C-alpha positions as a Markdown table, in Angstrom:
| # | Residue | x | y | z |
|---|---|---|---|---|
| 1 | Unk | -23.6 | 44.0 | -10.6 |
| 2 | Unk | -19.9 | 44.0 | -10.3 |
| 3 | Unk | -17.5 | 45.7 | -12.7 |
| 4 | Unk | -15.8 | 42.3 | -13.2 |
| 5 | Unk | -19.0 | 40.8 | -14.6 |
| 6 | Unk | -19.5 | 43.8 | -16.8 |
| 7 | Unk | -16.0 | 43.4 | -18.3 |
| 8 | Unk | -16.4 | 39.6 | -18.7 |
| 9 | Unk | -19.7 | 40.0 | -20.5 |
| 10 | Unk | -18.2 | 42.6 | -22.9 |
| 11 | Unk | -15.2 | 40.4 | -23.6 |
| 12 | Unk | -17.4 | 37.4 | -24.3 |
| 13 | Unk | -19.5 | 39.3 | -26.8 |
| 14 | Unk | -16.3 | 40.7 | -28.5 |
| 15 | Unk | -14.7 | 37.3 | -28.7 |
| 16 | Unk | -17.9 | 35.6 | -30.1 |
| 17 | Unk | -18.3 | 38.3 | -32.7 |
| 18 | Unk | -14.7 | 38.0 | -33.7 |
| 19 | Unk | -15.0 | 34.2 | -34.1 |
| 20 | Unk | -18.2 | 34.5 | -36.1 |
| 21 | Unk | -16.6 | 37.3 | -38.3 |
| 22 | Unk | -13.5 | 35.2 | -39.0 |
| 23 | Unk | -15.5 | 32.1 | -39.9 |
| 24 | Unk | -18.0 | 34.0 | -42.1 |
| 25 | Unk | -15.2 | 35.8 | -43.9 |
| 26 | Unk | -13.6 | 32.4 | -44.7 |
| 27 | Unk | -16.9 | 31.2 | -46.3 |
| 28 | Unk | -17.7 | 34.5 | -48.0 |
| 29 | Unk | -14.5 | 36.5 | -48.5 |
| 30 | Unk | -16.0 | 38.7 | -51.2 |
| 31 | Unk | -19.3 | 39.5 | -49.4 |
| 32 | Unk | -17.7 | 42.2 | -47.2 |
| 33 | Unk | -20.6 | 43.0 | -45.0 |
| 34 | Unk | -20.7 | 43.8 | -41.3 |
| 35 | Unk | -21.5 | 41.0 | -38.9 |
| 36 | Unk | -24.8 | 42.6 | -37.9 |
| 37 | Unk | -26.1 | 42.3 | -41.5 |
| 38 | Unk | -25.9 | 38.5 | -41.2 |
| 39 | Unk | -28.3 | 38.8 | -38.3 |
| 40 | Unk | -30.7 | 40.9 | -40.3 |
| 41 | Unk | -30.4 | 38.4 | -43.2 |
| 42 | Unk | -31.1 | 35.5 | -40.9 |
| 43 | Unk | -34.3 | 37.1 | -39.5 |
| 44 | Unk | -35.5 | 37.7 | -43.1 |
| 45 | Unk | -34.7 | 34.2 | -44.1 |
| 46 | Unk | -36.3 | 32.6 | -41.0 |
| 47 | Unk | -39.5 | 34.5 | -41.7 |
| 48 | Unk | -39.7 | 33.7 | -45.4 |
| 49 | Unk | -41.4 | 37.1 | -46.2 |
| 50 | Unk | -41.4 | 39.9 | -43.7 |
| 51 | Unk | -42.0 | 43.6 | -43.6 |
| 52 | Unk | -39.2 | 46.0 | -42.8 |
| 53 | Unk | -41.2 | 47.2 | -39.8 |
| 54 | Unk | -41.5 | 43.6 | -38.5 |
| 55 | Unk | -37.8 | 43.1 | -38.8 |
| 56 | Unk | -37.3 | 46.3 | -36.7 |
| 57 | Unk | -39.7 | 45.0 | -34.1 |
| 58 | Unk | -38.3 | 41.5 | -33.9 |
| 59 | Unk | -34.7 | 42.7 | -33.7 |
| 60 | Unk | -35.6 | 45.6 | -31.4 |
| 61 | Unk | -33.8 | 48.1 | -33.6 |
| 62 | Unk | -34.7 | 51.4 | -35.2 |
| 63 | Unk | -36.5 | 51.4 | -38.5 |
| 64 | Unk | -33.7 | 53.5 | -39.9 |
| 65 | Unk | -31.2 | 50.8 | -39.0 |
| 66 | Unk | -33.3 | 48.3 | -40.9 |
| 67 | Unk | -33.5 | 50.6 | -43.9 |
| 68 | Unk | -29.7 | 50.8 | -44.0 |
| 69 | Unk | -29.4 | 47.0 | -43.7 |
| 70 | Unk | -32.0 | 46.5 | -46.5 |
| 71 | Unk | -30.0 | 48.8 | -48.8 |
| 72 | Unk | -26.7 | 46.8 | -48.2 |
| 73 | Unk | -28.3 | 43.4 | -48.4 |
| 74 | Unk | -30.2 | 44.3 | -51.5 |
| 75 | Unk | -27.1 | 45.8 | -53.2 |
| 76 | Unk | -25.3 | 42.5 | -52.4 |
| 77 | Unk | -28.2 | 40.5 | -53.9 |
| 78 | Unk | -28.9 | 38.8 | -50.6 |
| 79 | Unk | -32.5 | 39.9 | -50.4 |
| 80 | Unk | -35.4 | 40.7 | -52.7 |
| 81 | Unk | -37.4 | 43.8 | -51.8 |
| 82 | Unk | -40.9 | 44.5 | -53.1 |
| 83 | Unk | -43.9 | 46.5 | -52.2 |
| 84 | Unk | -46.7 | 45.1 | -49.9 |
| 85 | Unk | -49.9 | 44.6 | -52.0 |
| 86 | Unk | -52.0 | 45.7 | -49.0 |
| 87 | Unk | -49.9 | 48.8 | -48.2 |
| 88 | Unk | -47.6 | 50.2 | -51.0 |
| 89 | Unk | -45.8 | 52.3 | -48.4 |
| 90 | Unk | -44.4 | 49.1 | -46.8 |
| 91 | Unk | -41.6 | 47.0 | -48.2 |
| 92 | Unk | -41.7 | 43.2 | -48.0 |
| 93 | Unk | -38.3 | 41.4 | -47.7 |
| 94 | Unk | -37.4 | 37.9 | -48.8 |
| 95 | Unk | -34.0 | 36.1 | -48.9 |
| 96 | Unk | -32.7 | 35.6 | -52.5 |
| 97 | Unk | -31.2 | 32.3 | -53.5 |
| 98 | Unk | -27.8 | 33.7 | -52.6 |
| 99 | Unk | -29.3 | 35.0 | -49.3 |
| 100 | Unk | -30.7 | 31.6 | -48.5 |
| 101 | Unk | -27.3 | 29.9 | -49.0 |
| 102 | Unk | -25.6 | 32.5 | -46.8 |
| 103 | Unk | -28.3 | 32.1 | -44.1 |
| 104 | Unk | -27.9 | 28.4 | -44.1 |
| 105 | Unk | -24.2 | 28.6 | -43.7 |
| 106 | Unk | -24.6 | 31.2 | -41.0 |
| 107 | Unk | -27.0 | 29.0 | -39.0 |
| 108 | Unk | -24.6 | 26.0 | -39.3 |
| 109 | Unk | -21.8 | 28.3 | -38.1 |
| 110 | Unk | -23.9 | 29.4 | -35.1 |
| 111 | Unk | -24.5 | 25.8 | -34.1 |
| 112 | Unk | -20.8 | 24.9 | -34.6 |
| 113 | Unk | -19.5 | 27.8 | -32.5 |
| 114 | Unk | -22.2 | 27.2 | -29.8 |
| 115 | Unk | -21.0 | 23.6 | -29.6 |
| 116 | Unk | -17.4 | 24.8 | -29.3 |
| 117 | Unk | -18.3 | 27.4 | -26.6 |
| 118 | Unk | -20.4 | 25.0 | -24.6 |
| 119 | Unk | -18.4 | 21.8 | -25.0 |
| 120 | Unk | -17.4 | 21.6 | -21.3 |
| 121 | Unk | -20.9 | 22.3 | -20.0 |
| 122 | Unk | -23.4 | 19.6 | -19.1 |
| 123 | Unk | -27.1 | 19.8 | -20.1 |
| 124 | Unk | -28.2 | 21.2 | -16.8 |
| 125 | Unk | -25.6 | 24.0 | -17.0 |
| 126 | Unk | -26.7 | 24.8 | -20.6 |
| 127 | Unk | -30.4 | 25.0 | -19.5 |
| 128 | Unk | -29.5 | 27.3 | -16.7 |
| 129 | Unk | -27.4 | 29.6 | -19.1 |
| 130 | Unk | -30.4 | 29.7 | -21.5 |
| 131 | Unk | -32.7 | 30.8 | -18.6 |
| 132 | Unk | -30.2 | 33.5 | -17.6 |
| 133 | Unk | -29.8 | 34.7 | -21.2 |
| 134 | Unk | -33.6 | 34.9 | -21.6 |
| 135 | Unk | -33.9 | 36.9 | -18.4 |
| 136 | Unk | -31.2 | 39.3 | -19.5 |
| 137 | Unk | -32.9 | 39.7 | -22.9 |
| 138 | Unk | -36.3 | 40.3 | -21.4 |
| 139 | Unk | -34.8 | 42.9 | -18.9 |
| 140 | Unk | -33.2 | 44.7 | -21.8 |
| 141 | Unk | -36.2 | 44.6 | -24.2 |
| 142 | Unk | -39.3 | 44.4 | -22.0 |
| 143 | Unk | -41.1 | 41.9 | -24.3 |
| 144 | Unk | -40.9 | 38.2 | -25.2 |
| 145 | Unk | -37.9 | 37.4 | -27.4 |
| 146 | Unk | -38.6 | 36.6 | -31.0 |
| 147 | Unk | -37.0 | 36.1 | -34.4 |
| 148 | Unk | -33.3 | 35.0 | -34.3 |
| 149 | Unk | -33.4 | 34.5 | -30.5 |
| 150 | Unk | -36.3 | 32.0 | -30.8 |
| 151 | Unk | -34.0 | 29.9 | -33.0 |
| 152 | Unk | -31.0 | 30.1 | -30.8 |
| 153 | Unk | -32.3 | 30.1 | -27.2 |
């Protein structure tokens, strides 16, 4: 792959994250959480109730990263954490009322920004982009995409 494509991909990701961040900060100026925590919250919200281990698996991140996100999201009252009845060593996560509200706004924002990004693309081009993104994701992760990507792609 050429260096130009690498640079373009990096810039696209940076620009999208910046746009999401600015929009989210305008809706929730006092929340003060990293952009990635919105992604954790959305996975928890979409799954209704989910174990920390399952969040790590769906997002393809380390369990320690999920633990850090759980601490932040719990401190911000965005999620409820409780022990699994079947395995007390495992935490179950659920979006709080506040977390549900934030997740719904975040989902609407994803749709809004996707419309903005893809406004000049026809349906066939969008389908092709989705196929390419799925292939990229599968190449990176080696298993079928899940969680948040299932909602977006």
